[in-house]
ZADO-1210 file (C-alpha; in nm, 4 decimals, padded with zeros to 6 digits):
<atoms>
<atom x="16.9239" y="-01.7564" z="05.6307" code="MET" pos="1"/>
<atom x="17.0770" y="-01.4164" z="05.6397" code="SER" pos="2"/>
<atom x="17.2578" y="-01.3098" z="05.9613" code="LYS" pos="3"/>
<atom x="16.9336" y="-01.0497" z="06.0486" code="PHE" pos="4"/>
<atom x="16.6608" y="-01.3515" z="05.9989" code="THR" pos="5"/>
<atom x="16.9293" y="-01.5737" z="06.2512" code="ARG" pos="6"/>
<atom x="16.9186" y="-01.3079" z="06.5290" code="LEU" pos="7"/>
<atom x="16.5175" y="-01.3173" z="06.5183" code="ILE" pos="8"/>
<atom x="16.4863" y="-01.6555" z="06.4925" code="ALA" pos="9"/>
<atom x="16.7282" y="-01.6558" z="06.8039" code="ALA" pos="10"/>
<atom x="16.5534" y="-01.3730" z="07.0042" code="SER" pos="11"/>
<atom x="16.2210" y="-01.5415" z="06.9112" code="ALA" pos="12"/>
<atom x="16.3833" y="-01.8678" z="07.0877" code="LEU" pos="13"/>
<atom x="16.5412" y="-01.7118" z="07.3819" code="ALA" pos="14"/>
<atom x="16.1670" y="-01.5767" z="07.4664" code="ILE" pos="15"/>
<atom x="16.0178" y="-01.9090" z="07.4518" code="THR" pos="16"/>
<atom x="16.2481" y="-02.0528" z="07.6218" code="ALA" pos="17"/>
<atom x="16.2225" y="-01.7532" z="07.9160" code="SER" pos="18"/>
<atom x="15.8427" y="-01.7924" z="07.8877" code="MET" pos="19"/>
<atom x="15.8460" y="-02.1542" z="07.9614" code="GLY" pos="20"/>
<atom x="16.0692" y="-02.0997" z="08.2157" code="ALA" pos="21"/>
<atom x="15.8116" y="-01.8946" z="08.3840" code="ALA" pos="22"/>
<atom x="15.5038" y="-02.1691" z="08.3732" code="VAL" pos="23"/>
<atom x="15.7921" y="-02.4260" z="08.4342" code="ALA" pos="24"/>
<atom x="15.5745" y="-02.7445" z="08.6024" code="GLU" pos="25"/>
<atom x="15.6267" y="-02.8736" z="08.9979" code="THR" pos="26"/>
<atom x="15.6857" y="-03.2483" z="09.0011" code="ASN" pos="27"/>
<atom x="15.5655" y="-03.3546" z="09.3054" code="LEU" pos="28"/>
<atom x="15.7142" y="-03.6627" z="09.4624" code="THR" pos="29"/>
<atom x="15.4200" y="-03.9175" z="09.5786" code="PHE" pos="30"/>
<atom x="15.5174" y="-04.1748" z="09.8914" code="SER" pos="31"/>
<atom x="15.3636" y="-04.5271" z="09.8172" code="THR" pos="32"/>
<atom x="15.4164" y="-04.8493" z="09.9922" code="TRP" pos="33"/>
<atom x="15.1735" y="-05.0626" z="09.7740" code="LEU" pos="34"/>
<atom x="15.2280" y="-05.2726" z="09.5063" code="PRO" pos="35"/>
<atom x="15.2121" y="-05.1174" z="09.2042" code="PRO" pos="36"/>
<atom x="14.9127" y="-05.2171" z="09.0345" code="THR" pos="37"/>
<atom x="14.7476" y="-05.1550" z="09.3473" code="HIS" pos="38"/>
<atom x="14.3949" y="-04.9137" z="09.2786" code="PRO" pos="39"/>
<atom x="14.5233" y="-04.7002" z="09.5679" code="ILE" pos="40"/>
<atom x="14.8371" y="-04.6668" z="09.3661" code="ASN" pos="41"/>
<atom x="14.6228" y="-04.6257" z="09.0162" code="THR" pos="42"/>
<atom x="14.2707" y="-04.5509" z="09.0442" code="GLY" pos="43"/>
<atom x="14.3461" y="-04.2808" z="09.3968" code="MET" pos="44"/>
<atom x="14.7568" y="-04.1219" z="09.3609" code="LEU" pos="45"/>
<atom x="14.7268" y="-04.1493" z="08.9802" code="GLY" pos="46"/>
<atom x="14.3861" y="-03.9843" z="09.0255" code="GLY" pos="47"/>
<atom x="14.4820" y="-03.7369" z="09.2236" code="LEU" pos="48"/>
<atom x="14.7434" y="-03.6557" z="09.0151" code="ILE" pos="49"/>
<atom x="14.5444" y="-03.6433" z="08.6861" code="GLU" pos="50"/>
<atom x="14.3329" y="-03.3435" z="08.8680" code="MET" pos="51"/>
<atom x="14.5871" y="-03.1818" z="09.0244" code="MET" pos="52"/>
<atom x="14.7183" y="-03.1350" z="08.6819" code="GLU" pos="53"/>
<atom x="14.3359" y="-03.0872" z="08.5426" code="GLU" pos="54"/>
<atom x="14.3401" y="-02.7733" z="08.7939" code="ALA" pos="55"/>
<atom x="14.6797" y="-02.6183" z="08.7655" code="THR" pos="56"/>
<atom x="14.6387" y="-02.6213" z="08.3846" code="GLY" pos="57"/>
<atom x="14.9415" y="-02.8645" z="08.3966" code="GLY" pos="58"/>
<atom x="15.1471" y="-02.6941" z="08.6148" code="GLU" pos="59"/>
<atom x="15.1753" y="-02.9573" z="08.9078" code="VAL" pos="60"/>
<atom x="15.2020" y="-03.2904" z="08.8261" code="THR" pos="61"/>
<atom x="15.3428" y="-03.5871" z="09.0653" code="GLY" pos="62"/>
<atom x="15.5169" y="-03.9544" z="09.0556" code="GLU" pos="63"/>
<atom x="15.5491" y="-04.2236" z="09.2409" code="LEU" pos="64"/>
<atom x="15.7756" y="-04.3604" z="09.4336" code="LYS" pos="65"/>
<atom x="15.8533" y="-04.6761" z="09.6140" code="HIS" pos="66"/>
<atom x="15.9899" y="-04.8186" z="09.9132" code="GLY" pos="67"/>
<atom x="16.1120" y="-04.4862" z="10.0435" code="LEU" pos="68"/>
<atom x="15.9580" y="-04.6008" z="10.4235" code="ALA" pos="69"/>
<atom x="15.7756" y="-04.8833" z="10.5604" code="PRO" pos="70"/>
<atom x="15.3616" y="-04.7205" z="10.6211" code="PRO" pos="71"/>
<atom x="15.3594" y="-04.6266" z="10.9482" code="PRO" pos="72"/>
<atom x="15.6853" y="-04.3887" z="10.8877" code="ALA" pos="73"/>
<atom x="15.5048" y="-04.2313" z="10.5623" code="GLN" pos="74"/>
<atom x="15.3709" y="-03.9264" z="10.7745" code="MET" pos="75"/>
<atom x="15.7194" y="-03.8671" z="10.9181" code="ASP" pos="76"/>
<atom x="15.8886" y="-03.8901" z="10.5684" code="LEU" pos="77"/>
<atom x="15.6807" y="-03.6391" z="10.4396" code="VAL" pos="78"/>
<atom x="15.7277" y="-03.3665" z="10.7698" code="MET" pos="79"/>
<atom x="16.0895" y="-03.4561" z="10.6941" code="ASP" pos="80"/>
<atom x="16.0769" y="-03.3289" z="10.3679" code="GLY" pos="81"/>
<atom x="16.2233" y="-03.6654" z="10.1967" code="ALA" pos="82"/>
<atom x="15.8784" y="-03.6724" z="09.9998" code="ALA" pos="83"/>
<atom x="15.5837" y="-03.4442" z="09.8893" code="ASP" pos="84"/>
<atom x="15.2960" y="-03.6432" z="09.9127" code="MET" pos="85"/>
<atom x="15.1888" y="-03.9795" z="10.0669" code="THR" pos="86"/>
<atom x="14.8623" y="-04.2005" z="10.1817" code="ILE" pos="87"/>
<atom x="14.8876" y="-04.3169" z="10.5693" code="ILE" pos="88"/>
<atom x="14.6785" y="-04.5668" z="10.7045" code="PHE" pos="89"/>
<atom x="14.5948" y="-04.4309" z="11.0675" code="HIS" pos="90"/>
<atom x="14.5842" y="-04.7803" z="11.2610" code="GLY" pos="91"/>
<atom x="14.9540" y="-04.8511" z="11.1736" code="TYR" pos="92"/>
<atom x="14.9949" y="-04.5386" z="11.4503" code="GLN" pos="93"/>
<atom x="14.8556" y="-04.6934" z="11.7415" code="PRO" pos="94"/>
<atom x="14.8125" y="-04.3875" z="11.9618" code="GLY" pos="95"/>
<atom x="14.8585" y="-04.1310" z="11.7413" code="ARG" pos="96"/>
<atom x="14.5349" y="-04.0839" z="11.5953" code="PHE" pos="97"/>
<atom x="14.1844" y="-04.0495" z="11.8004" code="THR" pos="98"/>
<atom x="13.9411" y="-03.8866" z="11.5711" code="GLY" pos="99"/>
<atom x="14.0315" y="-04.0596" z="11.2603" code="THR" pos="100"/>
<atom x="13.8234" y="-04.3888" z="11.4676" code="LYS" pos="101"/>
<atom x="13.5105" y="-04.2812" z="11.4105" code="LEU" pos="102"/>
<atom x="13.4654" y="-04.3436" z="11.0829" code="ILE" pos="103"/>
<atom x="13.5799" y="-04.6774" z="11.1340" code="GLU" pos="104"/>
<atom x="13.2790" y="-04.7760" z="11.4135" code="ILE" pos="105"/>
<atom x="13.0751" y="-05.0807" z="11.2268" code="PRO" pos="106"/>
<atom x="12.7218" y="-05.0478" z="11.1341" code="GLY" pos="107"/>
<atom x="12.7147" y="-04.7310" z="10.9529" code="TYR" pos="108"/>
<atom x="12.5434" y="-04.7795" z="10.6151" code="GLU" pos="109"/>
<atom x="12.7016" y="-04.7370" z="10.2661" code="GLY" pos="110"/>
<atom x="12.9491" y="-04.7453" z="10.0287" code="ASN" pos="111"/>
<atom x="13.2695" y="-04.5971" z="10.0296" code="ALA" pos="112"/>
<atom x="13.2601" y="-04.2959" z="09.8242" code="GLU" pos="113"/>
<atom x="12.9257" y="-04.2133" z="10.0763" code="ALA" pos="114"/>
<atom x="13.1520" y="-04.2832" z="10.3837" code="SER" pos="115"/>
<atom x="13.4254" y="-04.0884" z="10.2337" code="SER" pos="116"/>
<atom x="13.2269" y="-03.7842" z="10.1442" code="VAL" pos="117"/>
<atom x="13.0679" y="-03.7428" z="10.5003" code="ALA" pos="118"/>
<atom x="13.3997" y="-03.8411" z="10.6668" code="TYR" pos="119"/>
<atom x="13.5658" y="-03.5311" z="10.4535" code="TRP" pos="120"/>
<atom x="13.2356" y="-03.3354" z="10.5909" code="ARG" pos="121"/>
<atom x="13.2445" y="-03.4739" z="10.9278" code="VAL" pos="122"/>
<atom x="13.6753" y="-03.4067" z="11.0209" code="HIS" pos="123"/>
<atom x="13.5719" y="-03.0032" z="10.8293" code="GLU" pos="124"/>
<atom x="13.2885" y="-02.9883" z="11.1425" code="ALA" pos="125"/>
<atom x="13.4210" y="-03.1585" z="11.4290" code="HIS" pos="126"/>
<atom x="13.7279" y="-03.3246" z="11.4109" code="LEU" pos="127"/>
<atom x="13.9762" y="-03.0292" z="11.2304" code="ALA" pos="128"/>
<atom x="13.9866" y="-02.9169" z="11.5823" code="ALA" pos="129"/>
<atom x="14.1634" y="-03.2128" z="11.7361" code="LEU" pos="130"/>
<atom x="14.5043" y="-03.0729" z="11.4703" code="ASP" pos="131"/>
<atom x="14.5872" y="-03.4839" z="11.4377" code="GLU" pos="132"/>
<atom x="14.7454" y="-03.3914" z="11.1417" code="HIS" pos="133"/>
<atom x="14.9369" y="-03.0832" z="11.2289" code="ARG" pos="134"/>
<atom x="15.2613" y="-03.0499" z="11.0411" code="GLY" pos="135"/>
<atom x="15.1374" y="-03.1229" z="10.7052" code="VAL" pos="136"/>
<atom x="14.9015" y="-03.0392" z="10.4907" code="LYS" pos="137"/>
<atom x="14.5302" y="-03.2032" z="10.4805" code="LEU" pos="138"/>
<atom x="14.4570" y="-03.3503" z="10.1269" code="VAL" pos="139"/>
<atom x="14.1906" y="-03.5954" z="10.1338" code="ALA" pos="140"/>
<atom x="14.0378" y="-03.8737" z="10.3869" code="LEU" pos="141"/>
<atom x="13.9118" y="-04.1548" z="10.2470" code="THR" pos="142"/>
<atom x="13.7332" y="-04.5214" z="10.3894" code="THR" pos="143"/>
<atom x="13.7801" y="-04.8509" z="10.1990" code="HIS" pos="144"/>
<atom x="13.4174" y="-05.0453" z="10.1719" code="GLY" pos="145"/>
<atom x="13.2829" y="-05.2674" z="10.4874" code="PRO" pos="146"/>
<atom x="13.5593" y="-05.5004" z="10.6210" code="GLY" pos="147"/>
<atom x="13.5061" y="-05.8660" z="10.6304" code="GLN" pos="148"/>
<atom x="13.7095" y="-06.1832" z="10.7073" code="ILE" pos="149"/>
<atom x="13.8896" y="-06.3597" z="10.4355" code="HIS" pos="150"/>
<atom x="14.0016" y="-06.7024" z="10.5700" code="SER" pos="151"/>
<atom x="14.1999" y="-07.0133" z="10.4397" code="ASN" pos="152"/>
<atom x="13.9537" y="-07.2050" z="10.7002" code="LYS" pos="153"/>
<atom x="13.5659" y="-07.2648" z="10.6611" code="ALA" pos="154"/>
<atom x="13.3580" y="-06.9896" z="10.8350" code="VAL" pos="155"/>
<atom x="12.9843" y="-07.0414" z="10.8605" code="ASN" pos="156"/>
<atom x="12.9155" y="-06.8968" z="11.1722" code="ASN" pos="157"/>
<atom x="13.0284" y="-06.6289" z="11.4612" code="LEU" pos="158"/>
<atom x="13.1373" y="-06.8854" z="11.6760" code="GLY" pos="159"/>
<atom x="13.3727" y="-07.0082" z="11.4071" code="ASP" pos="160"/>
<atom x="13.5701" y="-06.7138" z="11.4476" code="LEU" pos="161"/>
<atom x="13.6194" y="-06.7721" z="11.8047" code="ASN" pos="162"/>
<atom x="14.0316" y="-06.8255" z="11.8495" code="GLY" pos="163"/>
<atom x="14.0964" y="-06.7696" z="11.4736" code="LEU" pos="164"/>
<atom x="14.4380" y="-06.6286" z="11.4028" code="LYS" pos="165"/>
<atom x="14.3547" y="-06.2918" z="11.2077" code="THR" pos="166"/>
<atom x="14.5813" y="-05.9908" z="11.0690" code="ARG" pos="167"/>
<atom x="14.4008" y="-05.6866" z="11.1652" code="LEU" pos="168"/>
<atom x="14.5143" y="-05.3716" z="11.0282" code="GLY" pos="169"/>
<atom x="14.4679" y="-05.2020" z="11.3587" code="GLY" pos="170"/>
<atom x="14.1993" y="-04.9067" z="11.4817" code="GLY" pos="171"/>
<atom x="13.8813" y="-05.0159" z="11.5346" code="VAL" pos="172"/>
<atom x="13.9431" y="-05.3121" z="11.3852" code="SER" pos="173"/>
<atom x="14.1094" y="-05.4564" z="11.6524" code="ALA" pos="174"/>
<atom x="13.8173" y="-05.3556" z="11.8911" code="ASP" pos="175"/>
<atom x="13.6002" y="-05.5528" z="11.6977" code="VAL" pos="176"/>
<atom x="13.8459" y="-05.8469" z="11.6735" code="GLY" pos="177"/>
<atom x="13.8624" y="-05.7752" z="12.0848" code="LYS" pos="178"/>
<atom x="13.4774" y="-05.8652" z="12.0452" code="GLU" pos="179"/>
<atom x="13.4705" y="-06.1551" z="11.7721" code="LEU" pos="180"/>
<atom x="13.7793" y="-06.3310" z="12.0161" code="GLY" pos="181"/>
<atom x="14.0291" y="-06.3594" z="11.7596" code="LEU" pos="182"/>
<atom x="14.3759" y="-06.3831" z="11.7952" code="ILE" pos="183"/>
<atom x="14.4831" y="-06.0612" z="11.6584" code="GLY" pos="184"/>
<atom x="14.7826" y="-06.0292" z="11.4301" code="ILE" pos="185"/>
<atom x="14.9274" y="-05.6747" z="11.3203" code="GLN" pos="186"/>
<atom x="15.1437" y="-05.7005" z="10.9304" code="VAL" pos="187"/>
<atom x="15.1357" y="-05.3978" z="10.7244" code="PRO" pos="188"/>
<atom x="14.9080" y="-05.4679" z="10.3873" code="ALA" pos="189"/>
<atom x="15.1627" y="-05.5611" z="10.1717" code="PRO" pos="190"/>
<atom x="15.2789" y="-05.8535" z="10.4006" code="LYS" pos="191"/>
<atom x="14.9335" y="-06.0284" z="10.3914" code="VAL" pos="192"/>
<atom x="14.9645" y="-06.2860" z="10.1220" code="TYR" pos="193"/>
<atom x="15.3119" y="-06.3691" z="10.2746" code="GLU" pos="194"/>
<atom x="15.1309" y="-06.3816" z="10.6386" code="THR" pos="195"/>
<atom x="14.8648" y="-06.6335" z="10.5252" code="LEU" pos="196"/>
<atom x="15.0450" y="-06.8832" z="10.2591" code="SER" pos="197"/>
<atom x="15.2919" y="-06.9302" z="10.5087" code="SER" pos="198"/>
<atom x="15.0424" y="-07.0029" z="10.7436" code="GLY" pos="199"/>
<atom x="15.1448" y="-06.7208" z="11.0166" code="ALA" pos="200"/>
<atom x="14.7679" y="-06.6270" z="11.0026" code="ALA" pos="201"/>
<atom x="14.4697" y="-06.8287" z="10.9499" code="ASP" pos="202"/>
<atom x="14.2492" y="-06.4886" z="10.8285" code="ALA" pos="203"/>
<atom x="14.2667" y="-06.1596" z="10.7317" code="VAL" pos="204"/>
<atom x="14.0418" y="-05.8720" z="10.7949" code="ALA" pos="205"/>
<atom x="13.9995" y="-05.6599" z="10.4902" code="MET" pos="206"/>
<atom x="13.7527" y="-05.4832" z="10.2212" code="ASN" pos="207"/>
<atom x="13.6765" y="-05.7364" z="09.9439" code="ILE" pos="208"/>
<atom x="13.8176" y="-05.5764" z="09.7051" code="GLY" pos="209"/>
<atom x="14.1835" y="-05.7025" z="09.8625" code="GLU" pos="210"/>
<atom x="14.0613" y="-06.0504" z="09.7498" code="ARG" pos="211"/>
<atom x="14.2708" y="-05.8519" z="09.3991" code="THR" pos="212"/>
<atom x="14.4385" y="-05.6600" z="09.5179" code="GLY" pos="213"/>
<atom x="14.6565" y="-05.8787" z="09.7171" code="PHE" pos="214"/>
<atom x="14.5917" y="-06.1870" z="09.5683" code="LYS" pos="215"/>
<atom x="14.3702" y="-06.3438" z="09.8655" code="LEU" pos="216"/>
<atom x="14.1705" y="-06.5778" z="09.6212" code="ASN" pos="217"/>
<atom x="14.4600" y="-06.7761" z="09.6583" code="GLU" pos="218"/>
<atom x="14.5260" y="-06.8079" z="10.0157" code="VAL" pos="219"/>
<atom x="14.1848" y="-06.6966" z="10.1492" code="ALA" pos="220"/>
<atom x="13.9495" y="-06.8998" z="09.9577" code="LYS" pos="221"/>
<atom x="13.6419" y="-06.8053" z="10.2452" code="ASN" pos="222"/>
<atom x="13.4677" y="-06.4991" z="10.3268" code="VAL" pos="223"/>
<atom x="13.2517" y="-06.4283" z="10.5781" code="TYR" pos="224"/>
<atom x="13.0502" y="-06.1553" z="10.5393" code="GLU" pos="225"/>
<atom x="12.8369" y="-05.9181" z="10.7766" code="MET" pos="226"/>
<atom x="12.6507" y="-05.6504" z="10.6002" code="PRO" pos="227"/>
<atom x="12.7729" y="-05.3575" z="10.6692" code="GLY" pos="228"/>
<atom x="13.0660" y="-05.4544" z="10.7071" code="GLY" pos="229"/>
<atom x="13.2803" y="-05.5365" z="11.0738" code="PHE" pos="230"/>
<atom x="13.4448" y="-05.1883" z="11.0334" code="TYR" pos="231"/>
<atom x="13.5540" y="-04.9862" z="10.8124" code="ARG" pos="232"/>
<atom x="13.9870" y="-04.8502" z="10.7308" code="GLY" pos="233"/>
<atom x="14.0355" y="-04.4859" z="10.7726" code="SER" pos="234"/>
<atom x="14.2988" y="-04.3544" z="10.5431" code="PHE" pos="235"/>
<atom x="14.4211" y="-03.9602" z="10.4612" code="ALA" pos="236"/>
<atom x="14.6312" y="-03.8115" z="10.1677" code="ILE" pos="237"/>
<atom x="14.9187" y="-03.5910" z="10.3052" code="LEU" pos="238"/>
<atom x="15.1044" y="-03.3021" z="10.1587" code="MET" pos="239"/>
<atom x="15.4352" y="-03.1069" z="10.2769" code="SER" pos="240"/>
<atom x="15.3487" y="-02.8297" z="10.3990" code="GLN" pos="241"/>
<atom x="15.6492" y="-02.6671" z="10.2535" code="GLU" pos="242"/>
<atom x="15.6086" y="-02.8353" z="09.9235" code="ALA" pos="243"/>
<atom x="15.2337" y="-02.6703" z="09.9772" code="PHE" pos="244"/>
<atom x="15.3505" y="-02.3195" z="10.0570" code="ASP" pos="245"/>
<atom x="15.6399" y="-02.2864" z="09.8091" code="ALA" pos="246"/>
<atom x="15.3562" y="-02.2882" z="09.5366" code="LEU" pos="247"/>
<atom x="15.2326" y="-01.9989" z="09.3598" code="PRO" pos="248"/>
<atom x="14.9660" y="-01.8694" z="09.5349" code="ALA" pos="249"/>
<atom x="14.7235" y="-01.8853" z="09.2562" code="GLU" pos="250"/>
<atom x="14.8058" y="-02.2397" z="09.2393" code="VAL" pos="251"/>
<atom x="14.7295" y="-02.3161" z="09.5588" code="GLN" pos="252"/>
<atom x="14.3735" y="-02.1296" z="09.5238" code="ALA" pos="253"/>
<atom x="14.3054" y="-02.3695" z="09.2458" code="LYS" pos="254"/>
<atom x="14.4170" y="-02.7055" z="09.4469" code="LEU" pos="255"/>
<atom x="14.2221" y="-02.5920" z="09.7500" code="ASP" pos="256"/>
<atom x="13.9034" y="-02.5007" z="09.5449" code="ALA" pos="257"/>
<atom x="13.8732" y="-02.7748" z="09.2555" code="ASP" pos="258"/>
<atom x="14.0843" y="-03.0863" z="09.4468" code="VAL" pos="259"/>
<atom x="14.1623" y="-03.1008" z="09.7825" code="PHE" pos="260"/>
<atom x="13.9162" y="-03.2214" z="09.9955" code="GLY" pos="261"/>
<atom x="13.5734" y="-03.2892" z="09.9618" code="GLU" pos="262"/>
<atom x="13.6402" y="-03.3639" z="09.5723" code="ALA" pos="263"/>
<atom x="13.9459" y="-03.5689" z="09.6488" code="ALA" pos="264"/>
<atom x="13.8063" y="-03.7996" z="09.9302" code="SER" pos="265"/>
<atom x="13.5321" y="-03.8399" z="09.6770" code="ARG" pos="266"/>
<atom x="13.6960" y="-04.0044" z="09.3804" code="MET" pos="267"/>
<atom x="13.9115" y="-04.2119" z="09.6345" code="MET" pos="268"/>
<atom x="13.5835" y="-04.3145" z="09.7834" code="GLY" pos="269"/>
<atom x="13.4232" y="-04.3924" z="09.4057" code="GLN" pos="270"/>
<atom x="13.8167" y="-04.6129" z="09.3279" code="VAL" pos="271"/>
<atom x="13.7344" y="-04.8359" z="09.6815" code="TRP" pos="272"/>
<atom x="13.3542" y="-04.8761" z="09.5322" code="ASP" pos="273"/>
<atom x="13.5321" y="-05.0113" z="09.2179" code="ALA" pos="274"/>
<atom x="13.7590" y="-05.2188" z="09.3591" code="HIS" pos="275"/>
<atom x="13.4801" y="-05.4185" z="09.5387" code="ASP" pos="276"/>
<atom x="13.2956" y="-05.4340" z="09.2902" code="ALA" pos="277"/>
<atom x="13.5251" y="-05.6291" z="09.0752" code="LYS" pos="278"/>
<atom x="13.7352" y="-05.8255" z="09.2955" code="ALA" pos="279"/>
<atom x="13.3224" y="-05.9756" z="09.4384" code="ARG" pos="280"/>
<atom x="13.2913" y="-06.0450" z="09.0284" code="ALA" pos="281"/>
<atom x="13.6220" y="-06.2447" z="09.0204" code="ALA" pos="282"/>
<atom x="13.5434" y="-06.4303" z="09.4079" code="THR" pos="283"/>
<atom x="13.1731" y="-06.5264" z="09.2587" code="GLU" pos="284"/>
<atom x="13.3861" y="-06.6662" z="08.9418" code="ALA" pos="285"/>
<atom x="13.6546" y="-06.8510" z="09.0900" code="THR" pos="286"/>
<atom x="13.5385" y="-07.2195" z="09.1289" code="ALA" pos="287"/>
<atom x="13.6903" y="-07.2840" z="09.4515" code="ASP" pos="288"/>
<atom x="13.6287" y="-06.9573" z="09.6646" code="ASN" pos="289"/>
<atom x="13.3036" y="-06.8975" z="09.9081" code="THR" pos="290"/>
<atom x="13.0861" y="-06.6265" z="10.0314" code="ILE" pos="291"/>
<atom x="12.9085" y="-06.7325" z="10.2992" code="VAL" pos="292"/>
<atom x="12.6642" y="-06.4293" z="10.4503" code="THR" pos="293"/>
<atom x="12.6058" y="-06.3494" z="10.8164" code="ALA" pos="294"/>
<atom x="12.2584" y="-06.5374" z="10.9608" code="SER" pos="295"/>
<atom x="12.0012" y="-06.2853" z="11.0672" code="ALA" pos="296"/>
<atom x="12.1020" y="-06.4013" z="11.4091" code="GLU" pos="297"/>
<atom x="12.4884" y="-06.4067" z="11.3692" code="ASP" pos="298"/>
<atom x="12.3733" y="-05.9963" z="11.2699" code="GLN" pos="299"/>
<atom x="12.1435" y="-05.9248" z="11.5734" code="ALA" pos="300"/>
<atom x="12.4504" y="-06.1034" z="11.8043" code="ALA" pos="301"/>
<atom x="12.7368" y="-05.8823" z="11.6424" code="PHE" pos="302"/>
<atom x="12.5227" y="-05.5826" z="11.6427" code="ALA" pos="303"/>
<atom x="12.5483" y="-05.5867" z="12.0021" code="GLU" pos="304"/>
<atom x="12.9341" y="-05.6022" z="11.9824" code="MET" pos="305"/>
<atom x="12.9585" y="-05.3348" z="11.7461" code="ALA" pos="306"/>
<atom x="12.7054" y="-05.1245" z="12.0092" code="ALA" pos="307"/>
<atom x="12.9720" y="-05.2063" z="12.2741" code="ARG" pos="308"/>
<atom x="13.2567" y="-05.0591" z="12.0204" code="VAL" pos="309"/>
<atom x="13.0665" y="-04.7623" z="11.9320" code="GLN" pos="310"/>
<atom x="13.0277" y="-04.6944" z="12.2636" code="ALA" pos="311"/>
<atom x="13.4210" y="-04.7497" z="12.3601" code="LYS" pos="312"/>
<atom x="13.5237" y="-04.5503" z="12.0495" code="ILE" pos="313"/>
<atom x="13.2781" y="-04.2242" z="12.1586" code="LEU" pos="314"/>
<atom x="13.3707" y="-04.2276" z="12.5091" code="ALA" pos="315"/>
<atom x="13.7702" y="-04.2047" z="12.3780" code="GLU" pos="316"/>
<atom x="13.6160" y="-03.8883" z="12.1201" code="LEU" pos="317"/>
<atom x="13.4701" y="-03.7477" z="12.4454" code="THR" pos="318"/>
<atom x="13.7619" y="-03.7795" z="12.6234" code="GLU" pos="319"/>
<atom x="13.9513" y="-03.6303" z="12.3822" code="ALA" pos="320"/>
<atom x="13.6730" y="-03.3115" z="12.3127" code="GLY" pos="321"/>
<atom x="13.5060" y="-03.3893" z="12.0410" code="ILE" pos="322"/>
<atom x="13.1047" y="-03.3693" z="12.0451" code="ASP" pos="323"/>
<atom x="13.0878" y="-03.7507" z="11.9923" code="ALA" pos="324"/>
<atom x="12.6978" y="-03.8113" z="12.0038" code="GLU" pos="325"/>
<atom x="12.7181" y="-03.4831" z="11.7419" code="ALA" pos="326"/>
<atom x="12.9890" y="-03.5953" z="11.4976" code="ALA" pos="327"/>
<atom x="12.8295" y="-03.9617" z="11.4953" code="HIS" pos="328"/>
<atom x="12.5353" y="-03.8381" z="11.4009" code="ALA" pos="329"/>
<atom x="12.6549" y="-03.6538" z="11.1478" code="MET" pos="330"/>
<atom x="12.8468" y="-03.9281" z="10.9806" code="VAL" pos="331"/>
<atom x="12.5035" y="-04.1100" z="10.9957" code="VAL" pos="332"/>
<atom x="12.3120" y="-03.8654" z="10.8086" code="SER" pos="333"/>
<atom x="12.5952" y="-03.7622" z="10.5441" code="GLU" pos="334"/>
<atom x="12.6428" y="-04.0880" z="10.4497" code="MET" pos="335"/>
<atom x="12.2450" y="-04.1561" z="10.4173" code="ALA" pos="336"/>
<atom x="12.2626" y="-03.8039" z="10.1738" code="ALA" pos="337"/>
<atom x="12.4823" y="-03.9824" z="09.9723" code="ASN" pos="338"/>
</atoms>
């Protein structure tokens, strides 16, 4: 290679390196508190990273980090800049959130995709005014599918739930638990298997997908299923506002237009639904697992309980300054439309 050729080659290499630096990848840290194989990690957070990569042409990506903080501390973790993004369960922080309880009320009809899309739309129309996620950027909202009771004791009717030591995640599930006569025990979701296997609890309230997500098929072989569910659980994806603001303006615009908001919320709902379907099939195929559907009489009795819970939560929203009746009616109509 001549001296001139080497000079041309070196110049080309320098130009290529300079161009690469100009479109350097932003690798965001996602804090997660779920087991590595849980669908929140593999489907939702992993799916969100793929959506971000696609929308930005690979300029923004991310990686999951486990064990950075316990579940209740995730929002503060992002606010402090120790992680760029995370997922939170609102019920783990009693007193911090009120508007998020709206979507958890029992009685809604529809799957997790429908409830997640409705949730985002109602948040935009009504709940955003509460500014309950201040200090961070709200990326998506979602709920799991209908929450049911999973127990290590046979439950055949509502009366069998009275006095049952039950892990409740917080939020509206705690209000429903009081109506049912459950003795509430609060531990983070990753501790559910241990809590049930040790006998510290007799049951857990969760969506049916967690029969595989947290191996409930092994420690809670009975499912007492209320059509429409006893409650739903509210989750949010949060991003450090500083991390978002540090992105180029055109990248921010792409994420806001194509990923964040309804698109990400819908994707997460779809993952919940697939998770539920897979776990139901696994439960039905497991010989020592049983699913008991509430009788018409018990459904009617629970509807009265649900009405009391609904009235309580709507009163809390009204006191917070929200048009609670309009917001609730919008959830119902949006879910019916999806």
